[in-house]
Phi, psi and omega in degrees: 000096182272142176258131179277123177264126180303139181306318181298322178298321179295314178299317180297319179295319178295318179298317178296316180296318178295320178296317179297316179297321179295317180302325182290342181279346187244153176287146176080175180266091181267163174255134181223142174233135178242137179234118179261131175290119186293341180265317186262337184086353176293152179222155176238143178245133182238128171278136185235145174232133176276140181276128178240167186299306184200179182301326181295333181274354186289126177247332183222093182296345178282341186226009181231151177220144180287154178303316180302314180292319181294325183286352175298315180263335183227082186304334184270357185294149183238163177301136180094345177275171182248143172254135178241000000 
């Protein structure tokens, strides 16, 4: 009696596993996002930083960036959004 696992669930599990493996390669607690092309199987890995108000609010320099620094490349970005 086989259970059919939806294809999308498999891709999501693979993306999570690849992101976890990537995080282990780097110092500190970084944020990583992996996106697998559903047709080709190719994937891209993105390092992510969450935007915070200022240096005083920084708790994790490996995964946070100040609003001022983020707006250099992305002027419209807001606090709580991610830079990749």
